[in-house]
Every structure is written in C-alpha cells, then in structure tokens.
mmJSON file of the N, C-alpha and C atoms, coordinates in Angstrom:
{"data_MODEL":{"atom_site":{
"group_PDB":["ATOM","ATOM","ATOM","ATOM","ATOM","ATOM","ATOM","ATOM","ATOM","ATOM","ATOM","ATOM","ATOM","ATOM","ATOM","ATOM","ATOM","ATOM","ATOM","ATOM","ATOM","ATOM","ATOM","ATOM","ATOM","ATOM","ATOM","ATOM","ATOM","ATOM","ATOM","ATOM","ATOM","ATOM","ATOM","ATOM","ATOM","ATOM","ATOM","ATOM","ATOM","ATOM","ATOM","ATOM","ATOM","ATOM","ATOM","ATOM","ATOM","ATOM","ATOM","ATOM","ATOM","ATOM","ATOM","ATOM","ATOM","ATOM","ATOM","ATOM","ATOM","ATOM","ATOM","ATOM","ATOM","ATOM","ATOM","ATOM","ATOM","ATOM","ATOM","ATOM","ATOM","ATOM","ATOM","ATOM","ATOM","ATOM","ATOM","ATOM","ATOM","ATOM","ATOM","ATOM","ATOM","ATOM","ATOM","ATOM","ATOM","ATOM","ATOM","ATOM","ATOM","ATOM","ATOM","ATOM","ATOM","ATOM","ATOM","ATOM","ATOM","ATOM","ATOM","ATOM","ATOM","ATOM","ATOM","ATOM","ATOM","ATOM","ATOM","ATOM","ATOM","ATOM","ATOM","ATOM","ATOM","ATOM","ATOM","ATOM","ATOM","ATOM","ATOM","ATOM","ATOM","ATOM","ATOM","ATOM","ATOM","ATOM","ATOM","ATOM","ATOM","ATOM","ATOM","ATOM","ATOM","ATOM","ATOM","ATOM","ATOM","ATOM","ATOM","ATOM","ATOM","ATOM","ATOM","ATOM","ATOM","ATOM","ATOM","ATOM","ATOM","ATOM","ATOM","ATOM","ATOM","ATOM","ATOM","ATOM","ATOM","ATOM","ATOM","ATOM","ATOM"],
"id":[1,2,3,4,5,6,7,8,9,10,11,12,13,14,15,16,17,18,19,20,21,22,23,24,25,26,27,28,29,30,31,32,33,34,35,36,37,38,39,40,41,42,43,44,45,46,47,48,49,50,51,52,53,54,55,56,57,58,59,60,61,62,63,64,65,66,67,68,69,70,71,72,73,74,75,76,77,78,79,80,81,82,83,84,85,86,87,88,89,90,91,92,93,94,95,96,97,98,99,100,101,102,103,104,105,106,107,108,109,110,111,112,113,114,115,116,117,118,119,120,121,122,123,124,125,126,127,128,129,130,131,132,133,134,135,136,137,138,139,140,141,142,143,144,145,146,147,148,149,150,151,152,153,154,155,156,157,158,159,160,161,162,163,164,165],
"type_symbol":["N","C","C","N","C","C","N","C","C","N","C","C","N","C","C","N","C","C","N","C","C","N","C","C","N","C","C","N","C","C","N","C","C","N","C","C","N","C","C","N","C","C","N","C","C","N","C","C","N","C","C","N","C","C","N","C","C","N","C","C","N","C","C","N","C","C","N","C","C","N","C","C","N","C","C","N","C","C","N","C","C","N","C","C","N","C","C","N","C","C","N","C","C","N","C","C","N","C","C","N","C","C","N","C","C","N","C","C","N","C","C","N","C","C","N","C","C","N","C","C","N","C","C","N","C","C","N","C","C","N","C","C","N","C","C","N","C","C","N","C","C","N","C","C","N","C","C","N","C","C","N","C","C","N","C","C","N","C","C","N","C","C","N","C","C"],
"label_atom_id":["N","CA","C","N","CA","C","N","CA","C","N","CA","C","N","CA","C","N","CA","C","N","CA","C","N","CA","C","N","CA","C","N","CA","C","N","CA","C","N","CA","C","N","CA","C","N","CA","C","N","CA","C","N","CA","C","N","CA","C","N","CA","C","N","CA","C","N","CA","C","N","CA","C","N","CA","C","N","CA","C","N","CA","C","N","CA","C","N","CA","C","N","CA","C","N","CA","C","N","CA","C","N","CA","C","N","CA","C","N","CA","C","N","CA","C","N","CA","C","N","CA","C","N","CA","C","N","CA","C","N","CA","C","N","CA","C","N","CA","C","N","CA","C","N","CA","C","N","CA","C","N","CA","C","N","CA","C","N","CA","C","N","CA","C","N","CA","C","N","CA","C","N","CA","C","N","CA","C","N","CA","C","N","CA","C","N","CA","C","N","CA","C"],
"label_alt_id":[null,null,null,null,null,null,null,null,null,null,null,null,null,null,null,null,null,null,null,null,null,null,null,null,null,null,null,null,null,null,null,null,null,null,null,null,null,null,null,null,null,null,null,null,null,null,null,null,null,null,null,null,null,null,null,null,null,null,null,null,null,null,null,null,null,null,null,null,null,null,null,null,null,null,null,null,null,null,null,null,null,null,null,null,null,null,null,null,null,null,null,null,null,null,null,null,null,null,null,null,null,null,null,null,null,null,null,null,null,null,null,null,null,null,null,null,null,null,null,null,null,null,null,null,null,null,null,null,null,null,null,null,null,null,null,null,null,null,null,null,null,null,null,null,null,null,null,null,null,null,null,null,null,null,null,null,null,null,null,null,null,null,null,null,null],
"label_comp_id":["UNK","UNK","UNK","UNK","UNK","UNK","UNK","UNK","UNK","UNK","UNK","UNK","UNK","UNK","UNK","UNK","UNK","UNK","UNK","UNK","UNK","UNK","UNK","UNK","UNK","UNK","UNK","UNK","UNK","UNK","UNK","UNK","UNK","UNK","UNK","UNK","UNK","UNK","UNK","UNK","UNK","UNK","UNK","UNK","UNK","UNK","UNK","UNK","UNK","UNK","UNK","UNK","UNK","UNK","UNK","UNK","UNK","UNK","UNK","UNK","UNK","UNK","UNK","UNK","UNK","UNK","UNK","UNK","UNK","UNK","UNK","UNK","UNK","UNK","UNK","UNK","UNK","UNK","UNK","UNK","UNK","UNK","UNK","UNK","UNK","UNK","UNK","UNK","UNK","UNK","UNK","UNK","UNK","UNK","UNK","UNK","UNK","UNK","UNK","UNK","UNK","UNK","UNK","UNK","UNK","UNK","UNK","UNK","UNK","UNK","UNK","UNK","UNK","UNK","UNK","UNK","UNK","UNK","UNK","UNK","UNK","UNK","UNK","UNK","UNK","UNK","UNK","UNK","UNK","UNK","UNK","UNK","UNK","UNK","UNK","UNK","UNK","UNK","UNK","UNK","UNK","UNK","UNK","UNK","UNK","UNK","UNK","UNK","UNK","UNK","UNK","UNK","UNK","UNK","UNK","UNK","UNK","UNK","UNK","UNK","UNK","UNK","UNK","UNK","UNK"],
"label_asym_id":["A","A","A","A","A","A","A","A","A","A","A","A","A","A","A","A","A","A","A","A","A","A","A","A","A","A","A","A","A","A","A","A","A","A","A","A","A","A","A","A","A","A","A","A","A","A","A","A","A","A","A","A","A","A","A","A","A","A","A","A","A","A","A","A","A","A","A","A","A","A","A","A","A","A","A","A","A","A","A","A","A","A","A","A","A","A","A","A","A","A","A","A","A","A","A","A","A","A","A","A","A","A","A","A","A","A","A","A","A","A","A","A","A","A","A","A","A","A","A","A","A","A","A","A","A","A","A","A","A","A","A","A","A","A","A","A","A","A","A","A","A","A","A","A","A","A","A","A","A","A","A","A","A","A","A","A","A","A","A","A","A","A","A","A","A"],
"label_entity_id":["1","1","1","1","1","1","1","1","1","1","1","1","1","1","1","1","1","1","1","1","1","1","1","1","1","1","1","1","1","1","1","1","1","1","1","1","1","1","1","1","1","1","1","1","1","1","1","1","1","1","1","1","1","1","1","1","1","1","1","1","1","1","1","1","1","1","1","1","1","1","1","1","1","1","1","1","1","1","1","1","1","1","1","1","1","1","1","1","1","1","1","1","1","1","1","1","1","1","1","1","1","1","1","1","1","1","1","1","1","1","1","1","1","1","1","1","1","1","1","1","1","1","1","1","1","1","1","1","1","1","1","1","1","1","1","1","1","1","1","1","1","1","1","1","1","1","1","1","1","1","1","1","1","1","1","1","1","1","1","1","1","1","1","1","1"],
"label_seq_id":[1,1,1,2,2,2,3,3,3,4,4,4,5,5,5,6,6,6,7,7,7,8,8,8,9,9,9,10,10,10,11,11,11,12,12,12,13,13,13,14,14,14,15,15,15,16,16,16,17,17,17,18,18,18,19,19,19,20,20,20,21,21,21,22,22,22,23,23,23,24,24,24,25,25,25,26,26,26,27,27,27,28,28,28,29,29,29,30,30,30,31,31,31,32,32,32,33,33,33,34,34,34,35,35,35,36,36,36,37,37,37,38,38,38,39,39,39,40,40,40,41,41,41,42,42,42,43,43,43,44,44,44,45,45,45,46,46,46,47,47,47,48,48,48,49,49,49,50,50,50,51,51,51,52,52,52,53,53,53,54,54,54,55,55,55],
"pdbx_PDB_ins_code":[null,null,null,null,null,null,null,null,null,null,null,null,null,null,null,null,null,null,null,null,null,null,null,null,null,null,null,null,null,null,null,null,null,null,null,null,null,null,null,null,null,null,null,null,null,null,null,null,null,null,null,null,null,null,null,null,null,null,null,null,null,null,null,null,null,null,null,null,null,null,null,null,null,null,null,null,null,null,null,null,null,null,null,null,null,null,null,null,null,null,null,null,null,null,null,null,null,null,null,null,null,null,null,null,null,null,null,null,null,null,null,null,null,null,null,null,null,null,null,null,null,null,null,null,null,null,null,null,null,null,null,null,null,null,null,null,null,null,null,null,null,null,null,null,null,null,null,null,null,null,null,null,null,null,null,null,null,null,null,null,null,null,null,null,null],
"Cartn_x":[53.825,54.52,55.308,56.218,56.982,57.78,57.193,57.768,59.126,60.255,61.351,61.295,61.494,61.206,62.67,63.633,65.058,65.163,65.277,65.484,66.818,67.417,68.499,68.527,69.473,70.212,71.226,70.46,71.404,72.504,72.396,73.339,74.728,74.122,75.418,75.977,74.911,75.879,76.258,77.162,78.035,79.271,78.639,79.599,78.55,79.029,79.264,78.977,78.047,77.696,77.001,76.555,74.466,74.516,74.522,74.12,72.486,72.49,70.785,70.314,69.167,68.744,67.654,68.056,67.178,65.911,64.684,63.629,62.375,62.306,61.391,60.919,60.703,59.846,58.377,57.554,55.868,55.456,54.142,52.824,52.285,52.307,51.362,52.424,52.225,52.794,52.729,50.919,50.167,51.437,51.112,52.512,53.344,54.338,55.556,55.763,54.526,54.156,53.749,52.46,52.352,53.307,54.094,55.38,56.828,57.107,57.948,57.93,56.211,54.97,55.277,55.444,55.908,57.715,58.102,59.512,59.716,59.222,59.845,58.585,57.948,57.385,57.808,57.8,58.423,59.244,60.366,61.388,62.395,63.061,64.24,66.004,66.018,67.078,66.911,65.288,65.002,63.36,62.596,61.889,62.489,64.283,64.825,65.999,65.61,66.725,65.108,65.997,64.64,65.197,63.847,64.708,63.542,64.598,64.058,63.464,62.356,61.132,61.913,61.185,60.995,60.917,59.365,58.223,58.831],
"Cartn_y":[-62.23,-62.017,-61.189,-60.311,-59.272,-59.339,-58.701,-58.627,-57.258,-58.119,-56.957,-57.076,-55.461,-55.334,-54.545,-55.553,-54.695,-55.215,-53.573,-53.975,-54.032,-54.848,-54.843,-54.223,-53.373,-53.088,-54.8,-55.085,-56.253,-54.853,-54.096,-53.199,-52.998,-53.073,-52.912,-53.968,-54.735,-56.433,-57.275,-58.343,-58.746,-59.716,-61.475,-62.418,-62.636,-62.593,-62.977,-62.098,-60.082,-59.41,-58.458,-58.552,-58.004,-56.825,-55.812,-54.034,-53.838,-54.118,-53.854,-52.632,-52.514,-51.06,-51.058,-52.092,-51.908,-50.562,-51.352,-50.485,-49.97,-50.818,-51.018,-52.832,-52.18,-53.964,-53.125,-54.709,-54.666,-55.224,-54.593,-55.573,-56.725,-56.222,-57.554,-57.6,-58.455,-58.572,-57.536,-57.164,-56.404,-54.719,-54.562,-53.584,-52.878,-54.059,-54.372,-54.178,-55.363,-54.874,-53.564,-52.747,-51.932,-50.719,-50.849,-50.021,-50.607,-51.519,-51.793,-51.302,-51.511,-50.675,-49.298,-48.793,-47.496,-46.814,-47.784,-46.824,-47.7,-48.554,-49.753,-48.02,-47.344,-47.109,-45.23,-45.317,-43.323,-42.967,-43.731,-43.084,-42.836,-42.278,-41.602,-42.496,-43.803,-44.442,-46.328,-46.237,-47.243,-47.711,-46.141,-46.679,-46.507,-46.142,-46.083,-47.281,-48.548,-49.412,-50.895,-51.842,-53.248,-53.619,-54.418,-55.005,-56.415,-57.078,-57.718,-58.581,-58.788,-58.781,-60.19,-60.364,-62.399,-61.682,-62.54,-62.066,-63.814],
"Cartn_z":[-8.682,-9.878,-9.885,-10.62,-11.277,-11.859,-13.572,-14.665,-14.576,-14.916,-16.039,-16.828,-17.033,-18.529,-18.698,-19.649,-20.563,-21.423,-22.257,-23.936,-24.328,-25.655,-26.01,-27.099,-27.322,-28.737,-28.842,-30.444,-30.804,-31.84,-32.233,-32.87,-32.204,-30.911,-29.551,-29.251,-29.222,-28.556,-30.356,-29.245,-29.997,-29.775,-30.033,-28.654,-28.149,-26.793,-25.616,-24.662,-25.197,-24.863,-25.655,-24.18,-24.92,-23.836,-24.746,-24.08,-23.901,-22.856,-21.974,-21.364,-21.684,-20.907,-20.068,-18.624,-17.739,-17.621,-18.055,-18.527,-16.602,-16.958,-14.916,-14.968,-13.322,-12.962,-12.584,-12.584,-12.763,-12.982,-11.949,-11.375,-12.368,-13.66,-14.794,-16.302,-16.53,-17.836,-18.734,-18.886,-19.318,-19.32,-18.255,-18.137,-18.756,-18.587,-19.594,-20.462,-21.213,-22.938,-22.951,-22.126,-23.366,-22.729,-21.519,-21.692,-22.443,-23.003,-24.268,-25.812,-26.206,-26.788,-26.823,-25.517,-26.09,-26.079,-25.721,-26.065,-27.558,-27.496,-29.108,-30.161,-29.593,-30.759,-30.823,-30.12,-29.086,-28.718,-28.302,-27.873,-28.291,-28.749,-29.682,-29.184,-30.12,-30.146,-30.031,-29.305,-29.306,-31.361,-30.844,-32.833,-33.296,-33.503,-34.688,-35.101,-34.268,-34.867,-35.034,-35.5,-35.805,-33.945,-33.601,-31.786,-32.183,-31.038,-30.978,-29.165,-29.686,-28.337,-27.825,-26.387,-25.708,-24.907,-24.597,-23.334,-22.714],
"occupancy":[1.0,1.0,1.0,1.0,1.0,1.0,1.0,1.0,1.0,1.0,1.0,1.0,1.0,1.0,1.0,1.0,1.0,1.0,1.0,1.0,1.0,1.0,1.0,1.0,1.0,1.0,1.0,1.0,1.0,1.0,1.0,1.0,1.0,1.0,1.0,1.0,1.0,1.0,1.0,1.0,1.0,1.0,1.0,1.0,1.0,1.0,1.0,1.0,1.0,1.0,1.0,1.0,1.0,1.0,1.0,1.0,1.0,1.0,1.0,1.0,1.0,1.0,1.0,1.0,1.0,1.0,1.0,1.0,1.0,1.0,1.0,1.0,1.0,1.0,1.0,1.0,1.0,1.0,1.0,1.0,1.0,1.0,1.0,1.0,1.0,1.0,1.0,1.0,1.0,1.0,1.0,1.0,1.0,1.0,1.0,1.0,1.0,1.0,1.0,1.0,1.0,1.0,1.0,1.0,1.0,1.0,1.0,1.0,1.0,1.0,1.0,1.0,1.0,1.0,1.0,1.0,1.0,1.0,1.0,1.0,1.0,1.0,1.0,1.0,1.0,1.0,1.0,1.0,1.0,1.0,1.0,1.0,1.0,1.0,1.0,1.0,1.0,1.0,1.0,1.0,1.0,1.0,1.0,1.0,1.0,1.0,1.0,1.0,1.0,1.0,1.0,1.0,1.0,1.0,1.0,1.0,1.0,1.0,1.0,1.0,1.0,1.0,1.0,1.0,1.0],
"B_iso_or_equiv":[0.0,0.0,0.0,0.0,0.0,0.0,0.0,0.0,0.0,0.0,0.0,0.0,0.0,0.0,0.0,0.0,0.0,0.0,0.0,0.0,0.0,0.0,0.0,0.0,0.0,0.0,0.0,0.0,0.0,0.0,0.0,0.0,0.0,0.0,0.0,0.0,0.0,0.0,0.0,0.0,0.0,0.0,0.0,0.0,0.0,0.0,0.0,0.0,0.0,0.0,0.0,0.0,0.0,0.0,0.0,0.0,0.0,0.0,0.0,0.0,0.0,0.0,0.0,0.0,0.0,0.0,0.0,0.0,0.0,0.0,0.0,0.0,0.0,0.0,0.0,0.0,0.0,0.0,0.0,0.0,0.0,0.0,0.0,0.0,0.0,0.0,0.0,0.0,0.0,0.0,0.0,0.0,0.0,0.0,0.0,0.0,0.0,0.0,0.0,0.0,0.0,0.0,0.0,0.0,0.0,0.0,0.0,0.0,0.0,0.0,0.0,0.0,0.0,0.0,0.0,0.0,0.0,0.0,0.0,0.0,0.0,0.0,0.0,0.0,0.0,0.0,0.0,0.0,0.0,0.0,0.0,0.0,0.0,0.0,0.0,0.0,0.0,0.0,0.0,0.0,0.0,0.0,0.0,0.0,0.0,0.0,0.0,0.0,0.0,0.0,0.0,0.0,0.0,0.0,0.0,0.0,0.0,0.0,0.0,0.0,0.0,0.0,0.0,0.0,0.0],
"pdbx_formal_charge":[null,null,null,null,null,null,null,null,null,null,null,null,null,null,null,null,null,null,null,null,null,null,null,null,null,null,null,null,null,null,null,null,null,null,null,null,null,null,null,null,null,null,null,null,null,null,null,null,null,null,null,null,null,null,null,null,null,null,null,null,null,null,null,null,null,null,null,null,null,null,null,null,null,null,null,null,null,null,null,null,null,null,null,null,null,null,null,null,null,null,null,null,null,null,null,null,null,null,null,null,null,null,null,null,null,null,null,null,null,null,null,null,null,null,null,null,null,null,null,null,null,null,null,null,null,null,null,null,null,null,null,null,null,null,null,null,null,null,null,null,null,null,null,null,null,null,null,null,null,null,null,null,null,null,null,null,null,null,null,null,null,null,null,null,null],
"auth_seq_id":[1,1,1,2,2,2,3,3,3,4,4,4,5,5,5,6,6,6,7,7,7,8,8,8,9,9,9,10,10,10,11,11,11,12,12,12,13,13,13,14,14,14,15,15,15,16,16,16,17,17,17,18,18,18,19,19,19,20,20,20,21,21,21,22,22,22,23,23,23,24,24,24,25,25,25,26,26,26,27,27,27,28,28,28,29,29,29,30,30,30,31,31,31,32,32,32,33,33,33,34,34,34,35,35,35,36,36,36,37,37,37,38,38,38,39,39,39,40,40,40,41,41,41,42,42,42,43,43,43,44,44,44,45,45,45,46,46,46,47,47,47,48,48,48,49,49,49,50,50,50,51,51,51,52,52,52,53,53,53,54,54,54,55,55,55],
"auth_comp_id":["UNK","UNK","UNK","UNK","UNK","UNK","UNK","UNK","UNK","UNK","UNK","UNK","UNK","UNK","UNK","UNK","UNK","UNK","UNK","UNK","UNK","UNK","UNK","UNK","UNK","UNK","UNK","UNK","UNK","UNK","UNK","UNK","UNK","UNK","UNK","UNK","UNK","UNK","UNK","UNK","UNK","UNK","UNK","UNK","UNK","UNK","UNK","UNK","UNK","UNK","UNK","UNK","UNK","UNK","UNK","UNK","UNK","UNK","UNK","UNK","UNK","UNK","UNK","UNK","UNK","UNK","UNK","UNK","UNK","UNK","UNK","UNK","UNK","UNK","UNK","UNK","UNK","UNK","UNK","UNK","UNK","UNK","UNK","UNK","UNK","UNK","UNK","UNK","UNK","UNK","UNK","UNK","UNK","UNK","UNK","UNK","UNK","UNK","UNK","UNK","UNK","UNK","UNK","UNK","UNK","UNK","UNK","UNK","UNK","UNK","UNK","UNK","UNK","UNK","UNK","UNK","UNK","UNK","UNK","UNK","UNK","UNK","UNK","UNK","UNK","UNK","UNK","UNK","UNK","UNK","UNK","UNK","UNK","UNK","UNK","UNK","UNK","UNK","UNK","UNK","UNK","UNK","UNK","UNK","UNK","UNK","UNK","UNK","UNK","UNK","UNK","UNK","UNK","UNK","UNK","UNK","UNK","UNK","UNK","UNK","UNK","UNK","UNK","UNK","UNK"],
"auth_asym_id":["A","A","A","A","A","A","A","A","A","A","A","A","A","A","A","A","A","A","A","A","A","A","A","A","A","A","A","A","A","A","A","A","A","A","A","A","A","A","A","A","A","A","A","A","A","A","A","A","A","A","A","A","A","A","A","A","A","A","A","A","A","A","A","A","A","A","A","A","A","A","A","A","A","A","A","A","A","A","A","A","A","A","A","A","A","A","A","A","A","A","A","A","A","A","A","A","A","A","A","A","A","A","A","A","A","A","A","A","A","A","A","A","A","A","A","A","A","A","A","A","A","A","A","A","A","A","A","A","A","A","A","A","A","A","A","A","A","A","A","A","A","A","A","A","A","A","A","A","A","A","A","A","A","A","A","A","A","A","A","A","A","A","A","A","A"],
"auth_atom_id":["N","CA","C","N","CA","C","N","CA","C","N","CA","C","N","CA","C","N","CA","C","N","CA","C","N","CA","C","N","CA","C","N","CA","C","N","CA","C","N","CA","C","N","CA","C","N","CA","C","N","CA","C","N","CA","C","N","CA","C","N","CA","C","N","CA","C","N","CA","C","N","CA","C","N","CA","C","N","CA","C","N","CA","C","N","CA","C","N","CA","C","N","CA","C","N","CA","C","N","CA","C","N","CA","C","N","CA","C","N","CA","C","N","CA","C","N","CA","C","N","CA","C","N","CA","C","N","CA","C","N","CA","C","N","CA","C","N","CA","C","N","CA","C","N","CA","C","N","CA","C","N","CA","C","N","CA","C","N","CA","C","N","CA","C","N","CA","C","N","CA","C","N","CA","C","N","CA","C","N","CA","C","N","CA","C","N","CA","C","N","CA","C"],
"pdbx_PDB_model_num":[1,1,1,1,1,1,1,1,1,1,1,1,1,1,1,1,1,1,1,1,1,1,1,1,1,1,1,1,1,1,1,1,1,1,1,1,1,1,1,1,1,1,1,1,1,1,1,1,1,1,1,1,1,1,1,1,1,1,1,1,1,1,1,1,1,1,1,1,1,1,1,1,1,1,1,1,1,1,1,1,1,1,1,1,1,1,1,1,1,1,1,1,1,1,1,1,1,1,1,1,1,1,1,1,1,1,1,1,1,1,1,1,1,1,1,1,1,1,1,1,1,1,1,1,1,1,1,1,1,1,1,1,1,1,1,1,1,1,1,1,1,1,1,1,1,1,1,1,1,1,1,1,1,1,1,1,1,1,1,1,1,1,1,1,1]
}}}
C-alpha cells in the first residue's frame, strides 16, 4: 500500500475550493506521519498556522 501526503491550508480554502500542497508518496503510514510532523513543526508556512489533519 502507498500513502499520499497532502497538507491543506484552511486559511486559503473556502466553499468548494481547497488549497492543497502535495508533499509526497510514501511506502508506510509511519513515513507519511513522520514527514507530516516535520513539515508542521519546522517548515515556514506550515508551522505558522493551525492545521487540520486527516489520516
């Protein structure tokens, strides 16, 4: 199974539009989760705003 990691910016999303950022494709759920946490804690733009996550 492959896991697609997409982070959505809720501040730029509205009505039926979603501002999504493709991060990567991973072989394990743990790899995707670790990468998501890295982005949410360290990458400017992602760590500056509240984020909604769905697994």
